[in-house]
C-alpha positions as CSV (number, residue, x, y, z in Angstrom):
1,M,26.8,162.7,263.9
2,L,28.1,161.0,260.7
3,L,26.1,163.4,258.6
4,I,27.4,166.5,260.5
5,C,31.0,165.3,260.2
6,M,30.6,164.7,256.4
7,V,29.1,168.1,255.9
8,A,31.8,169.7,258.0
9,S,34.4,167.8,256.1
10,F,33.2,168.9,252.7
11,S,32.7,172.5,253.9
12,C,36.2,172.8,255.2
13,E,37.6,171.3,252.0
14,D,35.6,173.7,249.8
15,Y,36.7,176.7,252.0
16,V,40.3,175.8,251.6
17,D,40.1,175.3,247.8
18,I,38.2,178.5,247.1
19,E,40.3,181.5,246.1
20,P,39.1,184.6,247.9
21,K,37.2,186.8,245.5
22,Y,38.9,190.1,246.0
23,T,42.5,189.1,246.6
24,R,45.1,191.5,245.1
25,D,48.8,190.7,245.0
26,A,51.8,191.8,243.1
27,D,51.2,189.4,240.2
28,N,47.6,190.5,239.5
29,F,47.6,194.1,240.6
30,F,47.8,195.9,237.2
31,K,44.4,195.3,235.7
32,A,43.1,198.9,235.1
33,P,44.5,202.4,234.4
34,E,43.8,203.5,238.0
35,D,46.1,200.7,239.3
36,Y,49.1,202.3,237.5
37,D,48.2,205.7,239.0
38,K,48.1,204.1,242.5
39,A,51.5,202.5,241.9
40,L,52.9,205.8,240.7
41,T,51.6,207.5,243.8
42,A,53.5,204.9,245.9
43,A,56.7,205.6,243.9
44,Y,56.3,209.4,244.7
45,D,55.8,208.6,248.4
46,L,59.5,208.0,249.0
47,L,60.3,211.6,248.0
48,Q,58.9,212.6,251.4
49,T,62.2,211.4,253.0
50,S,64.0,214.3,251.2
51,Y,64.5,216.1,254.5
52,L,67.5,213.8,255.3
53,S,69.3,214.6,252.0
54,L,68.7,218.3,252.7
55,W,70.2,218.0,256.2
56,I,73.3,216.0,255.1
57,G,73.9,218.3,252.1
58,E,74.2,221.2,254.5
59,I,75.6,219.6,257.7
60,A,78.5,217.8,255.9
61,S,79.6,221.1,254.4
62,D,80.8,224.4,255.8
63,N,77.2,225.8,255.7
64,A,75.8,224.3,258.9
65,I,76.4,222.2,262.0
66,A,74.2,219.3,263.1
67,G,72.7,221.0,266.3
68,G,69.9,219.2,268.2
69,E,69.5,218.4,271.8
70,S,72.9,216.7,272.3
71,V,75.7,215.1,270.3
72,T,73.9,211.8,270.7
73,D,70.6,213.2,269.3
74,S,70.7,211.8,265.7
75,E,74.3,210.8,266.4
76,G,74.9,209.9,262.7
77,L,74.4,213.6,261.7
78,H,77.0,214.7,264.3
79,Q,79.4,212.1,262.9
80,I,78.9,213.5,259.4
81,D,79.3,217.0,260.7
82,A,82.7,216.0,262.2
83,M,83.7,213.9,259.2
84,T,84.1,210.8,261.6
85,H,81.2,208.8,260.0
86,G,81.7,205.2,259.0
87,G,79.7,202.2,257.8
88,V,77.5,202.1,260.8
89,N,75.4,205.2,260.5
90,A,71.6,205.2,260.9
91,E,71.1,208.3,258.7
92,L,73.2,207.0,255.8
93,R,71.5,203.6,256.0
94,S,68.1,205.3,255.7
95,I,69.2,207.1,252.6
96,W,70.2,203.8,251.0
97,R,67.1,201.9,252.0
98,W,64.6,204.7,251.2
99,M,66.1,205.4,247.7
100,Y,66.0,201.7,246.8
101,A,62.5,201.4,248.1
102,G,61.5,204.2,245.6
103,I,63.4,202.5,242.8
104,T,61.7,199.2,243.5
105,R,58.3,200.9,243.3
106,A,59.2,202.5,240.0
107,N,60.6,199.3,238.7
108,F,57.3,197.5,239.6
109,I,55.5,199.8,237.2
110,F,57.9,199.1,234.3
111,E,57.9,195.4,235.0
112,N,54.1,195.5,234.3
113,K,54.0,198.2,231.6
114,D,52.8,195.9,228.9
115,N,49.9,194.4,230.8
116,I,47.3,196.8,229.3
117,D,47.1,199.8,227.1
118,F,45.3,203.0,228.1
119,A,45.2,206.7,227.5
120,G,47.8,208.5,229.6
121,K,50.1,205.4,229.9
122,E,53.1,207.3,228.6
123,R,52.7,210.0,231.2
124,V,52.7,207.4,234.0
125,L,55.9,205.8,232.5
126,G,57.5,209.2,232.1
127,E,56.9,210.2,235.7
128,A,58.1,206.8,236.9
129,A,61.2,207.1,234.8
130,F,62.0,210.5,236.4
131,L,61.4,209.1,239.9
132,R,63.8,206.2,239.3
133,A,66.4,208.6,237.9
134,Y,65.9,210.9,240.9
135,Y,66.4,208.1,243.4
136,Y,69.5,206.7,241.6
137,F,70.9,210.2,241.4
138,E,70.7,210.5,245.1
139,L,72.4,207.2,245.5
140,V,75.2,207.8,243.1
141,K,76.1,211.2,244.5
142,F,76.1,209.8,248.1
143,F,77.8,206.4,247.5
144,G,79.3,206.3,244.0
145,D,79.2,202.7,242.6
146,V,75.9,201.1,243.5
147,P,73.8,198.1,242.5
148,L,71.8,198.9,239.3
149,V,68.4,197.2,239.0
150,V,66.0,198.1,236.2
151,D,62.5,197.1,235.3
152,K,62.2,194.1,237.7
153,R,61.8,193.1,241.3
154,L,64.5,191.0,243.0
155,S,64.3,187.9,245.1
156,S,66.7,187.3,248.0
157,D,68.6,184.9,245.8
158,D,69.0,187.6,243.2
159,V,70.3,190.2,245.7
160,S,73.1,187.8,246.9
161,G,74.6,187.9,243.5
162,L,74.1,191.6,242.8
163,S,77.3,193.6,242.1
164,R,77.9,197.3,242.5
165,K,77.9,198.9,239.1
166,P,80.4,201.7,238.2
167,A,78.9,205.2,238.7
168,A,79.3,205.9,235.0
169,E,76.8,203.1,234.2
170,V,74.4,204.4,236.8
171,Y,74.6,207.8,235.2
172,D,73.9,206.3,231.8
173,Q,70.6,204.8,233.2
174,I,69.8,208.2,234.9
175,E,70.3,210.0,231.6
176,A,68.3,207.4,229.6
177,D,65.4,207.7,232.1
178,L,65.4,211.5,232.1
179,T,65.7,211.7,228.3
180,Y,62.7,209.5,228.0
181,A,60.7,211.4,230.6
182,A,61.4,214.7,228.9
183,S,60.3,213.3,225.6
184,V,56.8,212.3,226.8
185,L,55.9,214.8,229.5
186,D,54.5,218.3,229.1
187,W,55.9,221.5,230.5
188,T,53.0,221.8,233.0
189,S,50.8,219.3,234.9
190,P,47.2,219.8,236.1
191,V,48.2,217.9,239.3
192,R,50.4,219.8,241.7
193,G,53.7,218.2,242.5
194,R,53.7,215.9,239.4
195,V,56.8,215.7,237.3
196,T,57.1,217.8,234.2
197,K,59.3,218.1,231.1
198,G,61.1,221.0,232.9
199,A,61.9,218.8,235.9
200,A,63.3,216.0,233.7
201,L,65.5,218.3,231.7
202,S,66.7,220.2,234.7
203,L,67.8,217.0,236.5
204,L,69.3,215.8,233.2
205,G,71.4,218.9,233.1
206,K,72.4,218.5,236.7
207,A,73.5,214.9,236.1
208,H,75.7,216.0,233.2
209,L,77.1,218.8,235.4
210,Y,78.0,216.3,238.1
211,Q,80.1,214.4,235.5
212,N,81.8,217.5,234.2
213,E,79.9,217.1,230.9
214,F,79.4,220.8,230.4
215,V,78.3,220.9,226.8
216,E,75.5,218.4,227.5
217,A,74.6,220.1,230.7
218,A,74.3,223.5,228.9
219,G,72.1,222.0,226.2
220,A,69.6,220.5,228.6
221,L,69.5,223.5,230.9
222,D,69.2,226.0,228.0
223,Q,66.1,224.2,226.8
224,V,64.5,224.7,230.2
225,I,65.4,228.4,230.2
226,N,64.4,229.1,226.6
227,E,61.3,227.0,226.3
228,G,60.0,226.4,229.8
229,P,57.3,228.4,231.6
230,Y,59.6,229.4,234.5
231,G,60.7,232.7,236.0
232,L,62.3,234.1,239.1
233,F,59.8,234.9,241.9
234,D,59.8,238.7,242.6
235,D,60.2,238.6,246.4
236,F,63.1,236.4,247.6
237,G,62.1,237.2,251.2
238,T,58.8,235.3,250.9
239,L,59.8,232.7,248.3
240,F,59.8,229.9,250.8
241,R,56.6,230.8,252.6
242,L,53.5,228.5,252.5
243,D,51.3,231.1,250.8
244,N,53.7,231.3,247.8
245,E,54.1,227.7,247.0
246,H,53.8,226.6,243.4
247,N,55.1,229.9,242.2
248,S,56.8,230.5,238.8
249,E,60.2,229.6,240.2
250,V,59.3,226.0,241.3
251,V,60.5,223.5,238.8
252,F,59.9,220.5,241.0
253,D,58.9,220.3,244.6
254,V,58.2,217.6,247.1
255,Q,54.6,217.8,248.4
256,Y,53.8,217.7,252.1
257,V,50.5,218.1,254.0
258,A,49.6,219.1,257.6
259,L,46.6,216.9,258.0
260,E,48.1,213.6,259.0
261,G,50.2,212.8,262.1
262,G,53.4,210.8,262.3
263,S,55.7,209.0,264.6
264,Y,59.3,209.5,265.7
265,G,59.7,205.8,265.2
266,C,58.8,205.9,261.5
267,F,60.1,209.0,259.6
268,V,59.5,207.3,256.3
269,C,55.8,207.2,257.2
270,L,55.5,211.0,257.6
271,E,53.2,213.1,255.4
272,G,54.5,216.3,256.8
273,H,58.0,217.9,256.3
274,A,60.1,216.9,259.2
275,A,62.9,219.3,258.5
276,V,60.8,222.4,259.2
277,G,59.9,221.4,262.8
278,F,63.4,220.1,263.5
279,H,64.9,223.3,262.3
280,G,62.8,225.2,264.8
281,I,64.1,227.3,267.7
282,R,64.5,225.1,270.7
283,G,62.4,226.1,273.7
284,Y,61.2,229.2,271.8
285,N,58.6,231.5,273.4
286,G,57.9,234.6,271.3
287,P,56.3,236.0,268.2
288,I,56.3,234.7,264.5
289,Y,58.3,231.5,265.0
290,A,57.5,228.3,266.9
291,D,59.3,225.9,269.2
292,G,61.4,223.2,267.5
293,N,64.6,221.1,267.8
294,S,67.4,223.3,266.6
295,Y,68.8,221.1,263.9
296,N,70.9,222.1,260.8
297,L,72.2,225.4,262.2
298,P,73.9,227.8,259.8
299,T,77.5,228.8,260.5
300,Q,79.3,232.1,260.8
301,D,81.3,231.1,257.8
302,L,78.1,231.0,255.7
303,V,76.9,234.3,257.1
304,D,80.3,235.9,256.2
305,E,79.9,234.7,252.6
306,F,77.0,237.1,251.9
307,E,77.9,240.5,250.4
308,V,77.1,243.7,252.4
309,G,73.5,244.6,251.6
310,D,72.5,241.3,250.2
311,P,68.8,240.8,251.3
312,R,69.1,237.1,250.9
313,L,71.1,236.9,254.1
314,E,68.1,237.8,256.3
315,A,65.8,235.7,254.2
316,S,68.0,232.7,254.4
317,V,69.5,232.9,257.9
318,L,67.7,234.0,261.1
319,D,70.0,235.7,263.6
320,I,68.1,234.9,266.7
321,E,69.6,237.5,269.0
322,A,69.3,240.3,266.4
323,F,65.7,239.3,265.8
324,I,64.8,239.4,269.5
325,A,66.5,242.7,270.0
326,N,64.3,244.2,267.3
327,Q,61.0,243.2,268.9
328,E,58.9,245.5,271.0
329,N,59.1,243.2,274.0
330,P,62.6,241.5,273.8
331,D,62.6,240.7,277.6
332,E,59.6,238.5,277.2
333,I,61.1,236.4,274.4
334,S,63.1,233.3,275.3
335,Y,64.7,230.2,273.8
336,V,67.1,227.4,274.7
337,K,70.5,226.6,273.3
338,G,70.7,223.0,272.3
339,A,73.7,221.0,273.7
340,G,74.3,219.6,270.2
341,G,75.8,222.9,269.3
342,H,74.7,226.5,268.9
343,T,75.7,229.1,266.4
344,G,73.0,231.8,267.0
345,Y,71.6,231.2,263.5
346,Y,68.7,229.2,262.1
347,N,67.7,228.0,258.6
348,N,65.1,230.7,257.8
349,K,64.0,229.1,254.5
350,Y,62.6,226.0,256.2
351,L,61.8,227.2,259.7
352,K,58.8,226.5,261.9
353,R,56.4,229.4,262.0
354,Q,53.2,229.9,264.0
355,D,51.1,230.6,260.9
356,E,52.3,227.4,259.1
357,L,51.7,224.7,261.7
358,G,50.3,221.3,261.1
359,L,48.5,219.0,263.4
360,P,50.3,217.9,266.7
361,D,53.0,216.8,266.8
362,T,53.8,219.9,264.8
363,D,57.4,219.0,264.5
364,L,56.4,216.2,262.2
365,T,53.5,217.7,260.2
366,S,54.7,220.8,258.5
367,P,52.8,221.5,255.3
368,L,55.7,223.4,253.8
369,N,56.9,221.8,250.5
370,Y,60.6,221.1,249.8
371,V,61.7,222.8,246.5
372,A,64.0,220.2,245.1
373,I,64.7,222.1,241.8
374,R,64.0,225.8,241.4
375,Y,64.6,228.1,238.4
376,A,67.5,230.1,240.1
377,D,69.4,226.8,240.5
378,V,68.8,226.0,236.8
379,L,70.1,229.5,235.8
380,L,73.2,229.0,237.9
381,M,73.9,225.5,236.7
382,A,73.6,226.7,233.2
383,A,75.9,229.7,233.9
384,E,78.5,227.3,235.3
385,A,78.2,224.9,232.3
386,H,78.7,227.7,229.8
387,N,81.6,229.1,231.7
388,R,83.4,225.8,232.2
389,K,82.9,224.1,228.9
390,A,85.9,223.8,226.5
391,A,84.7,226.6,224.2
392,S,83.4,228.8,227.0
393,D,80.6,231.2,226.5
394,D,81.1,233.7,229.3
395,A,78.6,236.2,227.9
396,T,75.8,233.7,228.3
397,A,77.2,232.6,231.7
398,R,77.1,236.2,232.9
399,L,73.6,236.8,231.5
400,Y,72.3,233.9,233.6
401,L,74.3,234.8,236.7
402,N,73.3,238.4,236.6
403,E,69.6,237.5,236.2
404,V,69.8,235.8,239.6
405,R,71.6,238.8,241.1
406,D,69.3,241.3,239.6
407,R,66.3,239.7,241.3
408,V,67.7,240.9,244.7
409,D,69.2,244.2,243.4
410,M,72.8,243.1,243.7
411,P,75.3,244.6,241.2
412,A,76.1,242.8,238.0
413,V,79.3,240.7,237.7
414,N,81.5,241.5,234.7
415,A,84.2,238.9,235.3
416,T,85.5,236.3,232.8
417,G,87.3,233.0,232.9
418,A,88.3,231.6,236.3
419,A,87.1,234.8,238.1
420,L,83.7,234.3,236.6
421,T,83.8,230.6,237.8
422,E,84.5,231.8,241.3
423,A,81.7,234.3,241.1
424,I,79.2,231.6,240.1
425,Y,80.4,229.4,242.9
426,H,79.8,232.3,245.4
427,E,76.4,232.9,244.0
428,R,75.4,229.3,244.3
429,R,76.4,229.3,247.9
430,V,74.4,232.4,248.9
431,E,71.4,231.8,246.7
432,L,70.9,228.1,247.5
433,S,72.1,228.1,251.2
434,G,70.0,225.9,253.4
435,E,68.6,223.8,250.5
436,G,70.9,220.8,250.6
437,H,73.3,221.4,247.7
438,R,76.5,222.8,249.3
439,F,78.4,219.6,250.2
440,F,77.8,218.1,246.7
441,D,78.8,221.3,245.0
442,L,82.1,221.4,246.9
443,V,82.8,217.7,246.1
444,R,82.0,217.8,242.4
445,T,84.1,221.0,241.9
446,G,87.1,219.6,243.9
447,R,87.0,222.3,246.6
448,A,85.8,220.2,249.6
449,A,89.2,219.5,251.2
450,N,89.9,223.3,251.3
451,E,86.5,224.3,252.7
452,I,85.4,221.5,255.0
453,E,87.2,220.9,258.3
454,G,88.2,217.3,258.7
455,F,87.5,216.4,255.1
456,K,90.0,213.8,253.8
457,S,90.7,213.7,250.1
458,N,90.2,210.4,248.3
459,K,87.8,209.3,251.0
460,N,85.1,211.8,252.0
461,E,84.0,212.6,248.5
462,L,81.7,209.6,249.0
463,F,79.9,208.3,252.0
464,P,80.4,204.7,253.1
465,I,78.1,201.9,252.0
466,P,76.0,201.0,255.1
467,Q,77.7,197.9,256.7
468,D,74.4,196.2,257.4
469,E,73.5,196.4,253.7
470,I,76.8,194.8,252.8
471,D,76.3,192.0,255.3
472,L,72.6,191.4,254.3
473,A,73.3,191.3,250.6
474,G,76.2,188.8,251.0
475,A,77.3,189.8,247.5
476,G,80.9,190.6,248.4
477,W,80.6,194.4,248.0
478,A,83.8,196.2,248.8
479,Q,83.5,199.2,251.1
480,N,84.2,202.6,249.7
481,K,87.8,203.7,250.0
482,G,89.0,204.8,253.4
483,Y,86.1,203.5,255.5
């Protein structure tokens, strides 16, 4: 018995003292080049939450209403739609948490960037820099002044002393990251969905545009136009179809797959594009399209913005009653109007179709990518920058604007000055409708109060900081004005 106890004692002591052979933790993770690629993939992963930014960018504007099953179905979206949102809003808190999760993962790479040297290291760092800039850009356009954390992880003690930095400082970091990314990345990547020089320069131009830095915006965007490999896709009507992904117009898109399921309890876990299924026609039984949840429904105001004969209207907005009336068997087609609102229109760019379904639940597993930056947007941003800079270049602005219009056989614009500015604003609305840009375009150009019902100036330009985040940080953050 004594011998057994002695052996057992030594064995237990040895077991406790031995470090497990294959333990990997944050402090010993970056040992080989493939570890950096794995960490980079993790940083990309948060892009899959982009559906929420897309929704809010449309629903908060005059382009769409929240829709859904009822006004308590994703209640936060209905509050944003009505401009009654406050600091307790599940959707806004998700934006905050998800963007900082992405930033943390990018920072983790930079914190360990000097551990080893290897071929392709600058590419990894360039892509990580873009992702950090992308996530910070989302935060600053939603919330304004936000905590700025670079190249390090934070303990709970650190967070309690973290202040919100002025938006100008956040933009400085965004510009620095994107300038670096553009300097080390190539125009193309052998891996689909990876960041390129064109994506970095395009987002850099957009960041300058949001600060009314038109000369700088024009410089970055002109480089994309003059040196990049991009061009407008010939057929706008099929631009957003699954078969035409990765076409010449895509500057940067968020990758989704249909081969993995998901859960309504964890939207950040999804590998499919949730917006597509949720945009679907509620209770639909008929050809081409598939049943969905009737979210993010275009408004009559948006439909009326399109010029007569503009083919982008039908490609962008599905008029459900007109569609049914044009079918061979209209009496056999049915759908349900959601109690969360009904306009008769659906977002035809990202709409659930029978030939583009993922695995069940098909609402959560759409394989359709989200095109976050496309060449038409680059042309229109560049047109605006040239038109609005101090020494305006309206000839170049018209050239870019009319290239977009010519693609869909719309007549050329010959305006100058303020009239040209308005023409560019109109073009951005109809060309980019349903893609999540409208609210932020209205805010940055000072037009939101005139176009959005319920919008209060000096308040609704920004969204409120989630109250739970203020309380958890304990850093004394002041809430945004008016909330």
